[in-house]
N, C-alpha and C positions, 0 to 999 in steps of 0.2 A: 638421609637423616637418621641420626640416631638418638636413642634414649638411653643416657649414662644413669641415671638414678633420679628416684623418685621421693621425697618426703612428705608426711602430712604432720603438721604441727596442729595441737591445739590444748586449749585451758579450758577446764570445766570446774565445778564445785567440789570435785576432789581431786585436785592438782592436773599435772600436765598429763595427757597421753597424746599417742602417735605412732607413727609407722614409717619404718626407713628400708628401700633395698636398693641395689644396683642392677643394672641389666646389662649383659655381655655382649658381642658381636654374636652374629647365627641365632641359633634356638635359645629363647628363654621360657621356662615351662613354670608357672605359678600354680603350685598345688596347694589343695585345699577342700577342707569337706563343703557339702552343700551348706551354704549360709552362713560360712566362715567371713567371706568378705573378698574373695576373687573380683566378683564384678564390680564392686564398691574399689578395690584399686583401680581396675581398669576404667570406671568411668572417671575415679579421681584425675587420672591420666589424661581422658579426654576433657577434663573440664580444665584441667593445668593448662592443656594446648589450646585452651578458647574454642574449643571444636562441639562445646554440648549440644548445639544444634541438633548432630546425629542422634543423641539423645530424646531430642523432643521437645526442646527447649532452649532458652536466652540466659539462663542464670541458674545459681545454685538450687534452684529449687527442684532440678532434674536430679539430684545427688541424694542417697539415703539417707535417712533421719541419723545413723550415725557419724555423719560428718557435718551435721549442722543444726543438730537439737539435742539429742541426749545420746547418752552411752548406757547403756541396760549393765548392772552388773548383779546378778542375784535379782533379788524382787526390788533393786533400787533404779531410780534413772538420775544419772549424772547431766545434770544441765549444761551446755557446750557454752561458754562464755566468747569464745574467739578459734577461730580455726581457720587453717592457712594450707595450702598444698604447693611445693615446690617441686619443679621438675627441670634436670640438667639435659641438655641436647646438644649435639654434635652435628657440626655441616659436614660436606664434602671437600671442604677446604680445612679441616681439623679446626675448625674455629667453633670453641664449647660458650654458650651463654645459659643461663639458668632464669628462668620463668617462675616469679612468685606471684600467687593470685591469692586474694581472702575468699572465703567459702562462708562463714559469719565471723563480721566485724562490722560495731559500731563507730569506727572512725574510716573505713576503706569500704567502698562501692566494690560490687564483684565484677563490675564493667572495668576496673583497674588490675590491669598486668605489670609489672614491675619487671623491666629485663637487668639482670646481674651480670658484668661481663665476666666469663672466665667461668671455672668448675666448683662454684660455690659448694655444691653438696659432697664432692670426690676428692677436691683437693685445699689449696691453700689460696687463699683470694681475700687482699687486706685491701683496708682503705675502700670497703665496698660502697659505691653511689649509684644506687638502683636508676635507671631509667626509664621513667613514668610515659605507658601507652594503654590506651583504651581498645575496648572491642565493643562492638553492637548499639554503635552511634554513629552519627554522620562523620565521614572522614576516617574510619577506623581503615578502610580497604584501599584508601589513596593518600594519607598523609605518610609522608616518606620520614616525617621527625617521630611524630607520636601514633601514629595508627599501626595497632598492633598488626592485624592482617598484612599490611602492606610492608612492615618490617618482616614478617615471618615469611612473606612471600620471597623477597631479597634473600634472606640468612638462608634460604632451601635452593637458592640459585634458580627461583623459577620466574619467569615471566609469562604472567596471566594476562591474555587479551580480553575485548572484548567480544564478545558473540550474539549473534542474534537473539532476540528476546521474543516472548511471545507475544509483545506490543511491535508497534511498529520502531520503538528504539531497540538500540543496541546495549546489554546490559556487560558488567565483568564477568568473566568464570571466576567466581569466588572461591578461595582455595580452600571453604569448608565442603565444598561440593566433592573437590577429589578426595579429602580424606575419608568420604563416605566410601571408598575404592578399597581403604586398607586399615580401619579402625573399625571391627563387625564387633556390634555388642552384640549380647545374647538374646533379649526380647524380641527385637524384629529383625537384627540382622540377619536371620537366617529363611528370611522368607523370600527374598529377591536376589537376581545376581548382585545386582547393588542397591542394598537396601538403605533407608534413612537418609535418602539426599535432600538436605534443604532447598526449598523452595525458593529461588531469588529470580522466577520470572523469566527462566533461560529454555530458551526454544530447544527441544530434545536435549535437556538436561543430562541423563545419563549416556547419550551417543556423546557429548561434546566432552565428557569426563575421559569415556576410553579413547577419542580421537587425542585428546589432551597428552594421556600418559604413555599412549604407543605412538606420539610424536607423527601422525601420520599427515601428510603432503595434504588431504582432503580437507584439513584443519583451517590450514594456512591458506589452502586457495579457496575455500570458502570464505572465510574472514575476508580474504583480498578481492574476491568475486563482489560480497558485499561493499566492501569500501568504493570498488570502480561504480557498482550500482547507483551508490548514494551520490557519484560525484558526476555520472553521467545525467542523473536527474537535476542535479544542482546547475551543470551546464546547460542545459534545457530552459531552466527556468531563467536563470542569468540571462541566455541568448533571449528569450521572448522579451525580457525586463529590457535590454537593450532595444530592441527594436521598438516597442513599445515609446521609447523616450524620442528613437529616430522620428518616429512617426509623429511626434508632437513638434519636433522641430520642422518638418516637412509643411506642416499642417498651418503653423502659426507664421511660415514666412512664403508660402506657397510655393514650396519645393518640391523635385522630382527627385527622390535618392533612387540610383539603382545598381546593382550588384550586389543588393544584399540577400543571401540564402533564408527561404521560411525556415529552414533546421540548421544544426551546427555540422559543420563539413569539414575535413581535414584539409583543405589548402586554400581557406578564406585569405584574400591581404587585403587590408584597408587600401592599397595603391590602386586597387583595382573598382573602388566604388568610383562612381561617378554623380555630380551632383548637379541639376539643371535648374532652370529659374522661366516658368510658365509666362510668357510675355504674348498674350493674346491666344492666336491658336497656334502659335509655335513655341519652340524650346530652344534656350541657349546656355550653354555652359555656364555656372556663375560666375566663373573666369571673366569671361566674355560679356556676359552681362554689368558686371561691375565696370568693366572699361568701357562700356557703353554710355554708362552714368558719369563716369569718370571725364567723358570726352565732352557731354552736354554741358556739365558743370564748367569747363575750362571754358567752352564757348562764351556761356552768361559771364563770365568773369572779365574775360576779355572785352566785352561790350561794358560792363562796370567801368574798368579801368579806361577805357575811353572816354565816357561820359563824366568820371569825376575830374578830366581835366580841366573842363569849362565850369564845373559846378562852385557855388559860395564858398568859400573859404570856412564859413562857420558852419553849414553844413554838412563839409569832408570832415570838422572836427569832431562833429556831433556823433558821426557815424564811426568816426576811428574810436572815439570814447566807447560807443557801443559796442563795437566787436572787440575791445580791449577787455571789457568787463564781460561778455561773454566768454572770453581764452580763460580770463580770471576763474570766473564760475565753474568753468569744465577743469581747470586745475584743481580747485577746490573739491570737487567732485571726485575725482581719481585719488585725493589725498584722502578723502573719506572713505572711498572704498577700500584703500588700502589699510587705514586704520582698520576697519572692520574685520579685514582679514587677519589683520594682527591681533586683533583680539580674539577672534575664532580660534587661532593657532594657541594662544596662550590659555583660551579656555580648554582646548586639549591636552595642553602640558599640565593646568590642574587636573583636571581629570587623569592623566595617568598617573601622576603624584597621589593622587585621592585613593585611587585603585591600590598600589602599595602598601598606602598607607590601610588601608580596609585590610589589606591581607595579614598585614604584621598585627592588627587590631583582632584579626582573626586568631593568628597563632597565640596571642597572648591571653585571647578568652579561653579558647582552648587548654591553656596553663592553668588557667583558673579553675575550668572545669577537672581537669586531672587533680589538681590540688581539693578540690570540695570532695575528689573522689578518696581522698586521701594520701595523694603521691607528694612527697617533697620536691616540686618541680621548679628546674632552674631555667631559663633560658640560656641556650647557649652563647649566644651574643652578651648575656650579661654577665659570665662565668668566664669572658675573655679564652674561650676556648673555638677552635675552628670546627666549626658542625660537620665536616667531613672528615678530617686528620684525627680531631681531639687533641690538636698540639696545641700547648698555651699562645696565644697571639696577645698584640698589644693593640686593642682596637680604639684607641681614644689617643686624643691630643695632647691630654696631659701628661703630667710628668710620672714615672713610677711612683715615686713616693709621696704623689699628693693622694691628701687623705678626704677623697671624693669618693662614696659608695653608690655601686651601682644602683638602678631604679627597679624596687622588686614588681611584681608583676601587677600588683593593684596601679602602681603607680605609672608603671606602663600604659593601662588602659586608659588613666586617665589623662595622662599624656598625649597617647593618639588618638585619644575620644576629642579632645580639645583641638587638636591639630587638622583632624576629620570636620570639624564643626569648623574651623578658620577658614580651610580650602573653600567649603561651602558658601561661607559669607564671599571670599575671594571670587568665587564663581559667582555667584548671586550678581556681586558686585559688576562681573564683566559683563554676564547676560544684560543689567539696567544700561552699560555702558555701550553695548552693542544696539539695544533698542532707542538711546538717545541718539546714537549717529547715523540710523537708520529714518529716524524722523527729520534731523537735520539734512540728511541725504534726500528725502522726501521734499523738503523746503526749498533746497537748492534746486532740483529738478523743476519745481515751481518757478523760482525766478528764472532760471534758465529758459524755458518756453516762453515767460512773460519776454526776457531781453530779444530771445530771437524775435519776436513779435514786432518788438522797439525797431530791431536791423531792420524788418521786411518793411513796418512804415517809413523807416527813414532810405530805403534803398526805392521804395514808391515814388516818395518825394522828389529823388535823384533821377527819378527815369523819367520823369518831366524833360529834363536835360538831355541824359541818353537817352537809346532807342532802346533801352530795358520796360520790359511790361512788369505790370505786377506776376501775371503766372509765369511769366520767366523767374520772377525773385522767389515764388511759392516753389518753383520746379528746383531750384537751387537748392534751397531748404530740405526740400523732401526728397531729393537724389542722394543728399548728405547722410540724411538719416538713416535712408536705405541702404547705402553704401555700410554705413555701421552695423546695422542688424545683419545685414548677409555675409560680413567679414564673421562677425560673432558667430552666426549660425553654423557657417562654414567650420570654426575653432571648434565650434562643439560637435559636430558631427564626425569632424575628425579623430575627436578623443572617444567618440562612440565606436567609431569605425575600428580604432586601436584596442578597445576592449574587445572585439568581437573577434579581432586577429587573436588575441591571449586564450580567448574561449576556445576559439579552432585549434590552438596550439596542443593546450589542454586535453581536447577531442581526441586531437592525433595520437596522444602519448596514452590517454586512455584506452583506445584502441589497441595501440602496441602492447602495453600490457594485457587485456585481455586475450589475445593471440598467443602469449604466453602461455596463459594458463592450459591446462590440459582438458582437451574436450573430452573426453572419459572422466565420470566421476571420481575414480581413483587412480590414482597413479600406479606404474608400474612398483615402483618401491611399498605403495599403500598395500597392493596385493599380496607382496612379499611379505609384507609384517601380518596380513591376516591368513594367509597360509600358515605360517608359523602359527599364530594364535589358536586356529584351527588344528594343526599338528599335536602341539603342545595339550589342548584342552583332551583331544581323544586320547591319549598317552593317559596325561593325569586320571582323567575319568575311568578307567581300564584299570590302573594300578590302584587307584581307590575303591573299586571294587562295585564299580555302578552296575547293576544288572539288568533294569529295566529296561533296555533296549539296546541294540549292536551299535558300539560306538564308532564300528568302522562307518556307520551310515550317516553319523554326524557332520554337519558344517558350520560354518558360522555364517550368518546371514551379513549380506555385505551393506545391508542399509540398518540393520539395528544394532549389528557385531556380537548378537545374541547367539546363542549354540540353536540349530535348529536341528529336526531330521527329515527326511525327504525319502523319497521311493516308494515303490511296493510296500515294504513291512509297516512303515506306519498308515500308509493309508488302509489297510488291512486293519490296524489295530484301532485308527481313528473313525475309520469308515467315511472318511474324506478325501478327496480329490486334491486337498492341499495341504500346504505345508503346514507342518503346527510344531508351535516354539514347546520343545521337549519335556518343560517342567509338567506340562501336563498329563504325561504319560508316566509320571515318575512318583515312587513312593516319598515318602516325606524323608527318610534319611539317604536315598537315592538320592532325592534335589539337594541337601546340602553337600553330599560328594560333589556335585556340579558345581556348585556354588564354590568350592574347594578349587576344583580344578578351573575353576572359569577366573578367580582373581588370583591365582598363581600362575596362570598362563596368561595374564596380562603382564605382570611382573616378568613373568620369564620371556616373552616380548621384548618389553622394555628394555632389558638389562642385554639382551643379545642384537638388538638390532637400533641402540643410540635413541631410547623414548626419555621418555621424563617422570617416570616412577621413580618415586624420593628412597627406594629398597627399605620400606619400615612395612611390615603388618600383624597387626593383632588380631586375633581370634580369641573370641568370651565362648568358652564351652561347645567346640565346634563336633564333640563326641555324642551330642544330643541326640533324641529320638532313637534309643538303643543301637548306636552305631557299635558296629563291627569291630574288634580289638584287632584285627587285621587291617582294618581300612584308616583307624588310627595312627598306629602303627607306620603304615605307609606314607600319611601326611606327613608325620614329624620327620620321615627320612625322606622325602620330597624337601621339605624346609629346611632340612640340616645340609641338603647337598647344595644350596645354594651360599655362595663366599661373601655375596655383597649383598645379602640380606637379612637384615635384623627380624627377626620372630618374636612375640610374643604370645603365648597361647596360656590360659586358664583352663583349670581343667579339674573335675573332683577325682576321676576317676573310680566311679562309683563308690567311692571310698573305701577303696580296696586295694591293698599293697601287692596281690598278685595280678590284678589287671592294670596296676600302672606299670609293672614290670614288663608284661607283654607288650604293651604299648610303646614302650619307651625301651625297648630291646635293639640293639645294635644302633641307639641314638646320640650322638653327643650333645650335651646340652646344660645349661646354666640353670640350674634348680632353686624357686626360689620358694620356701615353704611359709604359708599362712598360717599355719595350726588350726587353732580352734577359733579364734577373734583375729580379724586383722589389728584393729587398733587393740593397745596394748598402753597399760600406764607405763610415764616412764620415772 
């Protein structure tokens, strides 16, 4: 990413004030006296990019008074009425956009960042139609349409993943954390290797920043390992749940299910599961047991048929009518069960439609939120534009010359809200229908039970004519019901076993994926990258004039990715037998040199070895702490040496032309002169 230009616009009680400058590729030096506004310029840039959390807050409050309150001129303070900052940026695909963000405005919220397509500050952009986005609110890092951080992430070509959080949940590696590694502000930016990283509950947040910028395999492997661990936990939980359901079927039907492993395995098959029925002290397979019941029923029916021959016609007719009624009630029972299934399916469909409407409603409420922030927001669907390619489309059945206006945001919200409420009524109606059908089902089941008793009574009456006993009749009914229960249980157990088979397959794939992951924490490529980081750091620390310790003994710790010293020399210095963080043995100016070296060695490694560094870095007063001219000159030359790095450095050079010449000698750069004061009257 490159910053092409920045402009500050403000209206005061004494007219219009502002500032404008262009940035070039390579090294840009912002020169000005102390208190001239150099830091104000860099802070305005940080704010314009939506990264002010690096400065210690989430609004324009982090900015100096000269951008939001008043401009002092002589003894007078001219109150600022409105102020905005615009920044023009370019990505690696040469796409240019301009960001506009209010600093002080009665109409627009500080959470609003408007995106203008094209070089609005440096070129000719006509028919400007800013796209409103928002920051520091729910969805700002995830919404692809209006979430600024998500849009910036895609603009920069980044794919920021979820990483382990300080709690059990994963959290997104927010883009603001990355920017803390290349936007270095003056006050706290020189206190640590990567200072001012906003807190988002990321476990080992700074480590993750380095891992992502260097594109270490350990980063992806860690993420993949966490995903696989979560999946394994889910598989075990689901396995236990299925086993519990199987036990319920077993207990309620007095069955014995064999072939279910206590824990997930990679070779489980539903075909290997056997189901037996307890019968006294012995067990039979369910199929064999059902076969025995069918044979018993047939024997009883055979006796019945023989007896019906000699039965009175009126008694036979009553029996037939009773059997027909049982058959009718069974059909009605099946019909209502089918209707209940249909209604449940309809309820699911309504729920899905409701979710889609809720999503649209949420987007429209976001649009209203943006409008309340001061944006003129138009939904893509409302202006007949494809939200992907932005080409004009006709998303209507109306003719082109039909004078029908699309609904505005408030009308959309009202309409969608009514649709959701209407679906809620439909769903309530279906719920009530299901309740009514369940009551009908209960009534039919009671009638069935009664009619079956009638059949038993009639059969008992007819048994006096035939050889059928009442015990036989009851046995027939009982056996028929048991067959139905066992067939249902077998069907349920098969489905549960098939689900275990699916879990087994997932478990197998999980183990395969885990086997592919490197056994060592760092891959060979990671080790190579850290070696480059270490060598680059040693070289730069030496070039920048680091003197507190022997740079040849510096190494990058493979756990923290930070520079450490090891060996006898350090043990003599620290009087400790343990490795010690290098900054503890460095003077203030020497430690600042280490920060230069560390941040630039991260870029160097990313640039050489296909990392994710965006290729931009800003330093605010890197030469503080009485830094030697030769060190600052070495820093500028190093920045100057990278063709793909845009660097922006603000410095006062001790307010001395001689110092400026020494420190910039032999360096190519674009000079931005702030002069006495950054903000000037237009």
